[in-house]
N, C-alpha and C positions, 0 to 999 in steps of 0.2 A: 545497367540503365544509365549510370553516371557517365559512361563512356560515350553515350549518344549525344551528339552536339545539339540536338533539338530538345533540350530540356528547359523547363520554365519554372521559376520560383513561385510557389503557391502562397507561402506565408513565411515570415521570418525576415532576417536582415542579413547584412554581409558577414556577420559572425557565425550564425547558425540559422539554417532555413530548411524548409521542406520543398522538394522538387518533384515534378512529374514530367513525363514525356509531353511534348507539345500536342501529340494526338489525344492525350487524355485530359487536357485542361478543361474541356467542356463536358466532363462526365456528369456534373450536377445539373447543368442547364439542358443537356441533350441526352438523357438517360437511354433513349432507344438505341443510340449508336454503340453503347457499351453493355447491352443486355447480355447476361450470361457470362461475362468475362470480368475478372478482377481488375481493379485500378491500382497499379503499383505506385508507391510513393517512396522517396528516399529522404531521410533526415541526415543532413550533412553537418557535422560538428567539428571537423578537423581544425578550423580556424580558432577554436577555443584553446588548443594546445600548441599549434605550430603555425600560427598566422603571421603576424608582422615580426620584424627582426628584433624588436625590443624583448621578445620572450626569451631570447638567448641569454639575457642578463639574469634570468631566473636561476641559472646555474649557481650563482653566488648565494642563493638561498637554499642550496641543497641540504645542509644539515637541518634547517628548520622543517623542510618537507619530510625528511626521514624520521625525525622525532614525532611529527604529526602522524605518520603511518603507524608508529608504535602504539599510539592511543587506540587505534581501531583493531589491533591484533590480539586483544585479550581473549582468553578462552570463554566459551559460553558457560554461564553458571546461573541458571534460574534460581531464584530464592536467596541470592546473596547480594542484595542491593548495596549494603554498606561496603562490602569488599570490592564490588565493582566501582563504587565511588572512590575508594582509596586508590585503586589502580589508576583511574583517571587523574586523581590529584597528584600522584607521583610523577606521571608523565608530564603534566603541566608544569610542575616544579623543574623537571629536567629541561623542558623547553625554556623556562625562564633563565636557567643557568647558561644556556646557549646564547641568549641575547646578551647577557652580561659578559660572556666570554668574547663575543664579537666586538662589543664596544670597548672592553678592556684591551683587546688587541689594537684597536684604533688609538686608544690612549697610550699604549706602549710605544707605538710608532710616532705619534705626534708629540706627546708630552715628554716621555722618557728619552727615547733615542734621539729625537730631533731637538726639542726645546731645552731639555735638561742636560743631556750628555754632549751632543755635538755642538750646540750653540754655546755651551758653557766651557768648551775646550778650544783654546786658540788654534791649535793645529787643524782640528776638524772644521771649525768655522771658516778658517782661511781657505780650505779647499772648496767650500760652497759659498760663493759670494752672496747668494740670496739670504744667507743667515747673518750677514755682517751687522745689520742693525740690532740683532739680538745678542751679539757677543759682548761680554763684559769689557773687553779691551776697547770697544768703541765708546763706551761710557754713555750710551743713549738712555732715554727714558725706559725703553722696553728691555734693557739689558738686565734688570732685576729678575732673579729667578721666579718669583711669584707672578710677575707680569708676563714673563715668557710662557709660563704654564697657562695663564689665563688666556693669552692670545692663541696658543696651540689648541686649547680646548674647543675652538671653533670647529676643528675637523671632526672629532667624534660626535660633537653635538649636531653638526650638519648631517652626519651619517644617520644618527638616530632620527632626525627630522625627515630624512629621505625615506627611511623604512616606514615611518608612520604615514607619509604621503602615499607611498606605493600601496600599502595595505588598505588605506581608505579608498584610493582610486580604483583598485582592482575589485574591491567589494562592490562598489557601485556599478562597475562594468560587467561583472560576471555573476555575482552571487546574490544580488538584490531581487531576483525574480521570485515572487511569492508563489508557492504551490497552491493547489486547489484547496479551498476551505472545506474541512471535513469535521465531523464530530470528534471530540477528544477521545482517546483510547485509555483504557485503564493502565495504571502504573505497572502492573505485572507484565512480564514478558509473555507474549502470545506466540502461538505456533507460526504465525506469518512472518515473524522476524522483526527486528527493530527498524529495518529499512522501510517498512510499511507504515510507520508512525507518521501522523500528519506534519509534524514539525521537524522531521529528521533532516530535510534538505533546506532548512531555513534557520541557521543559528545566528541571527542578527545580534541578539543581545549578548551572547557569549563572546562573539568575535569583537564587538565594540569594547566590552570590558577588558578582554585580554589585550587588545590594541592599546588601550589607555595604560594598562599596567606595565606592559613591556616598554612602551615609550617612556614612562616615568622611570622604570628601572634603568634604561640606558642613560637618561639624563642624570640620575642619581649616581651612576657609576662614574661619569665624567666629573661631577661635583666632588665625589670622594677622592678621586685622583688629584684634584687641585688642593683640596682642604687638608689632606693628610700630611704632606710635608710641611706646610705652613704651620699647622697646629703642633706638629712635633717640635718645630723650632721654638714656638712660643712657650711650650711647656718646660723648656730648659731653665735652670736656675738663673735668675737675673733677667729673665725675659719680660717684655711689657705685659703688665697685668691685664690691661683692658683687652689687648689682642688675645691673651690667653683665655679670658672669659668668653669673648666672642667666638673663638675657635671651638671651645667646649660646647657652647650653645648651638653652633652650626652643626657640629658632629652629632649632637643629640637630636637635632631636627632632622638631619639626614637619616639617622637610624630609625626615628619614628615614622618618617615617610616611607622608608623601605619596608617597615613592618606592615604599613597599610597596603603597600603593593603586594606583599606576600599574602595578606588576608584576602585581597581581591582575587588573586590567582587561585587560592584554595577554594573559594566559593564557585559552585558550578555556574550559577546565573543563567541556567537554560533548562527547558524541558522539551522533550521531543514528542510528547503526547498531544500537543496542540501547537498551532502557529504562534510563535513567540513574537508578538507585536510590540512588547514593551521595550523601552530603552532607558537605561540609567543615565540620563543626560547630565545630571549634576556630577555624578562620579566620573563619567567619561571625559568631561571637560576639566574638572578641578584637579584630578589626579595628575595628569601631565603638566598642567599649568602651574600647580604647586611645585612640582619638581623643577620646572624651568625657572621659577622665581628663586628657589634655593640655589640653583646653579649660578644665577646672576649675583646673588648675595655672596656666594662663595668666591666668585671671580673678583669681586670688589675686595673681599677680605684678604685673599691671597696677594692681590696687587698692591696692598698697602706697603708703604716704605719700611724696610727692615735693614738698616745699615749693617754691613758685615756678613750678610747672608750670601753664601756661595753654593753653587751646585757641584756636588762631588759624588762619585759612585753612581749607583742605580737608585731609582725610586722603588717603592715597595711592590715590585712586580712579582718577586718570588712568592710573597705572601698571598697576593691576589690569585695568581695562576695555580699555586699549590692548593689554596683553599677551594677553588673551583673544581680542580681535578678530584680532590677528596670528596667534595659534595656530590659530584656526578657519580663517582664510584659507589658511594653509599646509596644514592637514589636507585641506581641500577640493581644493586643487590636487594634492596627492599622491594623493588618492582618484581624481581624474580621470585621472591618469597610469596608475594601477593598473587602473581600469576599461577604459581604452583598450587596455592590454596584453591583458586578458582578452577583449575584443571581437575583437581581431585573431586570436585563436586559432580562433574559429569565428564569422565574421561572420554576423549575422542582420539582413537588411534590414528586418524588421518591428520590431526593437528601437528604442525611442525614443532620439533624439539619438545614434544610433550607439553605444549602450552607456553613454552618459554620463548616463542618467536618475538613477542613484543619487547621483553627485556634485551634480547640479543640485538634487535634493530635499534633500540634506544642507545645501546653501547656503541654501535656503529655511528650513530648521529653525533655522539660526544666525540668519538675519534675523528670524524670528519671536521668537526669544529676545531679540534685541537690541531689537526694538520693544516687547515687553512690559516688559523691565527698564527701558529708557529712559523709557517712558510712565509707569510708576509713580513713578520718581524725579523726573521733571519735575512731575508733578501734586502730589506731596508737597512739593516745594520751593516751588511756587507757593502751596500752602495755608499752609505755615509762614511764608513771607516775603511778606506781603501787599503791602508797598511795593516789593519787589524790590531793596532797597538794604541791608538789615540783615545778610544772610548771603551768602557767596560763591555758594551754590547748588550744583547737581550738577556732576560732573566735566566738564571741557571736551570730553573724548572723546565723551560721550553727547550733548552739544550739537552737535558736528560730525556725528555719526551721524544725528541727527534732521534736520539741515539738508539731507541728501541725499535725503530722502523726496520733496520736491516734484519734483526732476528725474526721480526714478524713476517717480513717478506720471505725468509727462508722457510718458515712454517707453511705459508701459503703455497710456495713453489713445491714443497714436498707433497702437500695435499693435492694440488692440481696435477702433479705427475702421477700420483696414485689414481686419480679419476681418469686421466687420459689413458693409462694402462688398462684400466677396467673397461673403458669404452672400446679400446682396440680389441680386447679379448671378446667382448660382446659382439662386435662387428664380425669377427671371424665365426662366432657361433651362429650368428643370424644368417649366414650364407645358405646354410641348409634349409632354413625356414623360408627364405625368399625363393629358392628353387622349388620347394614343395608348394608354395602359393601359386606357381605358374607351371602346372603340369603340361606336358606335351609341347612346350615351347623349345625352340632350338637353344642350346646352351650359349650363354654369353657371359663368361667369367667377369669381365670388367664391369658390365652393367649390374651383375649380381653384387659385386663388391661395393659399387656405388650406392645401391639401394640399401644394402645392409649397413654401410657406414652412416648413411643419413638417418636410418632408424636408431642406430646406436647413439649418434650425437644428439638426437631428439630426447633421449632419456636423461641427458645431463641436467635438464631442467629440474628433474626430481631430486638431484643432488644438491640443489641450492641451499636447503636447510642445513646440510652438513657443512658447507662452506661458510655460511653465515654463523653457525654455532661455533665452529673452530676459530674463526676470525675474532668473534666477540670474546670468547673465553681467553684466547691468547692476548687480545688487547687489554682485557681487564687485569690479567696477571702481570703482563709487562708494564702496564701503566702504574700498577701499584708498586712494582719494583723501582720504576723511575722516580716516582714521588718519594719513596723512602730514601733513595739515594740522594735526591736533591735536598730534602729537608735534613737528612742526617749528616751530609758532608758540607753543604753550603758551597760546594765547588762543582765545576764541570766534571763529567766522567773521566776525562783525561787527567784533570787535576787531582781527583779523588784517588785514582789508581797510581799516582806518582809514588815511586819508592817501593812498589809491590813487585811481584814476580814479573820478569820481562814479558812473558806470554800474556799475562793479564793486562799489563800496561799497554802492550801492543793492540790487544783486542779492544780495549777501551778507546784508544786513540782512533783506531779504524772505525769503530761504531760511531764515534762522535763526528768524525770527518764525513763518513759516508752518509750518516743520518742527516747532517746539515745539508749535504748536496742533494739528497733524495727529497727532503721536504721542500727545498727550494725548487727543485725540478718539478715536483708535483704541483706546486702553486703556479709555476710558469705554464705547464701544460694545461692546467685548469683554465687559466686566463686565455691561453691561445685557443683552446677549444671554444670557449665562449665568444672570442673575437671572430673565429671562423664561422661559427653558427650565426653570428650577427649579420655576416655578409653573404653567406651561402645558404640558399633555401633548402638544398638537400640535407646539409648538416643540421639545419634547424628542424627539419622534419624528423631526423633521427632523434634529436632531443625531445621532439613532440611525442614520439612513441614512449620514451621514458616517462614523460609527464602523464601519459594515459593512465598509468597505475598510481603514480605518486600524487597526482592532483585530483584523483577521483573522489577522495574523501574530504568532507568539510574540515575547515580549520578549527578543530576543537582543542588542540594542544598548543599551537603556536600561530599567532595572528600574522606573523611576517612570512609565513610559508607562501609559496605560489598559490594563486587562487584556485578554488575548486570549480572545475567546469561542470560537474554534475549538478550543482545547484542552479545552473542555467539549463542544462540539457534534459534533466529528468522532468522538471515542470513543463518544458516544451513538449516532450513526448506525451506526458500525461494529459495535458490540455488537448493535444491533437487527437488522441485516442478517445478521450471522454466526449469531446464535442462531436466527433464523427459518429460514434455509436448512438449518442442521444439524438442526433439529427436524422439518422437513417434508420435506427432500430436494428441495424445489421451487426455483423461480427467481422473480425479481421484477423489476419495472420501477421504477427510481429516477428520479423526475422532479423538476426543480428550476427555479425562476424566479429570474432576476437573481442576487443573491448566493447564493441557495439552490443554484443550479447549481454555483457554486464549492465550496460545502460538499459537494455530492453527488460532485463529482470527487475532492475530497480524501478523502472517506470511502471511495470505491471504490478509491483507491490504497492505502489501509490494509488492505484485505482480502487474504487469501491468494489466490494465483492460482486455485486451484480454485473458491473462492467468487466471485471476481471474474468468472469465466467464466459464472456463472449470472445475472449482472446485466445488464440492458439499461438504457441511459441515455436519458432524454428531457429535453432542456434547451430553454428558451425565454426570450427576452429575456436571453440569457446574455452576460456580459462576459468569458468565459473567454479568448477570443483578442483581442478588441478592446481590453480594458484590461489584463487580467492577462498575456496572452501578450506584449504589447508592453512593459509596464512591469516585469514580473518574468520576463525571458526564461530565467533559469536554472532556474526552477521550473514555468513554464507555457509554455515555448517550443514550437516545432513538434515537437521530439524527444519531449518529455514527453507532449504531447497525442496525438501519433501512437502512442506506446506504450500509452496508456490506450485508444485506439480499438481497438488490436489485442487487448488483454486482455479487455475486456468483450465480452459476447455480441453486442451491437449498440448503436449510438448514433445518435440523430436529434436535430437541432437546428432550432428555429424562430426566425425573426427577422423584423423589419419594417424597411423603409427609413425609417420615421418614428420609430424607436426611438433615442433619444440614448445609450443604455447598451448594449443588447444588439446582437449582430452575428453574422456567420457564424464558424464554427470553422475553415473552410478546410482540411478534411481529407477525404481519400478513402480507401477501403479495400476489402477483399474480403469484407465482411459483407453484401453485397447493394447497396443504394443508397448514395449518398454520405451523409456525416453531415448536411450542410446541405440542407434543403428550400429550394426557390425562395422568395424573399421573399414573405411573406404580404401580401395586399391590405389596405390601411388607408386609408380606412374600409372596412367590410365591404360597403357599397353606396354607389355614387357618388350616385345619385338615389333618390327614394322608390320602394319596391317593395312587393309584397304581404307579404314577410317583414319589411321595414323601412318601415312606413308613415310613420314620422317620420325626419328626417335621422339617419343613423348617425354616431356620434361618431368622431373620430380618436383611436384608442386609444394609439398611441405605445408606451410601455413597459408598459402595464397590460393586464389582462384578456385574456391569450392564450387562456384556456379558452373565451372567447366565439367564437373562430374555429373553424369545423368542422374545420379541419386538425388541431387539437389532438386531438380524439377520433379522427380518422382515423389519425393516427400512433401514438397509444397503442394503438388496436385492432390495428394491424399488429404492433407489438412483442409484444403479448400473444399474438397468433396465432402468431408466430414461436416464442415460448417454449413454448407449450402442447403441441405434438405429441409431443415426446420427453421429457416429464416423467417422472421415476421415480415409483414408487408412494410414498405417504406413509409415513413411518416412525413407528411407534407406540412409545411408551416415552419415557423421559427423553432429552433431547438431549445430545450430546457437546459440552460447552462448551470454548472455546478457552483457558480459564484455570482455575486451581485454585479461584478464588473461587466461592462458591455463587451461582447465578442461578436465577430462576424461569422455567420454560419453559411454553409453551402446548402443548396437544395439537394435532396437525396438522389443518388443515382439509381433510379428504379431498375431493379432486376440485376444490378451488378453483383450482388451476392456477398462479396468480401473485399477487403482492402489489404494490400501487402505493403507494410511499412518497413523499410530496410534501414537499420542503423549501421552506418559505416564508420570504422575507426580511422584515425589519422594515419595508420600504417598501411 
């Protein structure tokens, strides 16, 4: 329908809207013209994930998005509320460490490498004329080390302010849509799943609290980076007593405010069982403002005149990055123990990694944060120090972390080679199956090989848990080894291996050089991809497909993650379905492709039980069980999908063996046929026929409507809904909320409505 140029927007805006064909616009005002036929509508939401070019910048927030995904990957465990809360607490703390890591990397670049090392070294400052006014040789007011640090602190402080602004702006633009008001549900998990709770898609209070806490944490990180070297100088024997006292008081205040930040992060501050209309305004305002005040006081304290103070060596980067790496590793291990305890409560054989998918993904988020922070520090150090001898360079911990990238890549290459070999063997084995599926057809070995290869490649999606598990485990082990090497030796890998066996020394030098190059290359490729997506709409659409899954979930663990489009899309669909059924008294078919099927299920869960019973579901190319059911078992596991199957009038699902994303739902029920139809044939014709005079393409994940089975299943659902429809209701509809809404006159005799959720892909 969306390919028809004669479409009209019925309701919505430029971001997300409902469309109809131009011929169906008057269905409410002239029902006699549409008697006996359904009125198709399409909800278009692709601009929520791949609209304007600014969304390409969301790539820089990728670690925050990944750790937020880990929050929703916990195993389903009814009757274990305290363990569930502990799981969420650990993920929120891991998210907090990522914010501190990002700001610490900015401090390393601006304060340590630029203001402390390069500006304090005559040779380095001479190569960069813009640093001349900071050089001690110039003798200017800003040449004092403390004042240089205070001035450079503007960079990480501005970055923190930018993250706060983006989080606040995107909340207002995407996630501030209130769902329909409903009666609160009991605290216990129900069979309908947590996605059916009234406040699931409206986490206003929690996001505001986390936004204030993470903003304060970023500002406190900057303040600590300024205060620590000045306080260390003042504590030396013979130092100024007044400044020593002030430094101790400031550090104590920073520690106390940091404890307040951790306390706020540890508290949930949200309930999903009702609409969370409260907002902790005093906390949201005072927490970041207090941190900003402490930062200003710290800048004044560090900028105070201290004769004889010179910058030498590095700032306390090794302690900072080493402590963050250790804390993240301990949090991931604790998260794994908690997830295992939850999994044992109700084992689900389909859950990825036996319930450890969340800890594995959290480890990947920490690794991404480390690669991004290490990459930018390494590249800036190389740019500032062209000779490689004038300044000490980045912290030793970052060099060790970069050095473990080559062995990690070797592990991944070996794993990918094994999976490729298995896919190749499977493709050969499937040739016989493809020939058996097309009896009586003239043999075509090349076409058979192509179909078999496509089917084999589609199965690689099911190997994603293995790749994630191996990558996370290798990252944890190698990261622990790198941290031990950095803290134990205090030197780079090449320096630590000096004087050992030549083979070991050569391996250390190779790993260090190659790791430095790879981490820099990764950062450059990351920025280049973001820049290309900023200018190229097709590349931006590819990123939008990635965001389809990553930004489906609310920002419950990290407030600086990209915004959740479902907090706009789910209320849109719910309002549309509820108002239509209330105004007409009829029923509807809700169909969705790919991620649209996930939105359709989420919207159906939000309906009240009477309205949900008037809805039939038609999903195709759906990742509901294959991806969401396995990776998010607490929310899309068998119990939740089974409850949805029982609540809706009927549910049919279409899939292909050549589809790498969609798959069966694996549910049966008492609503007639099973949910899953037998796998659709792909291609539609093996050889040339009268209907397909040219070779039919292998469709894979796209164009399900081209298969006659789509129209057949939709017709069956409409026929099932039509016989016992009540008569249309005339007059204004009874809305589910007190807010005024525009209602359509009922299309008398139209029978049902077909609402198509289309993904950005």
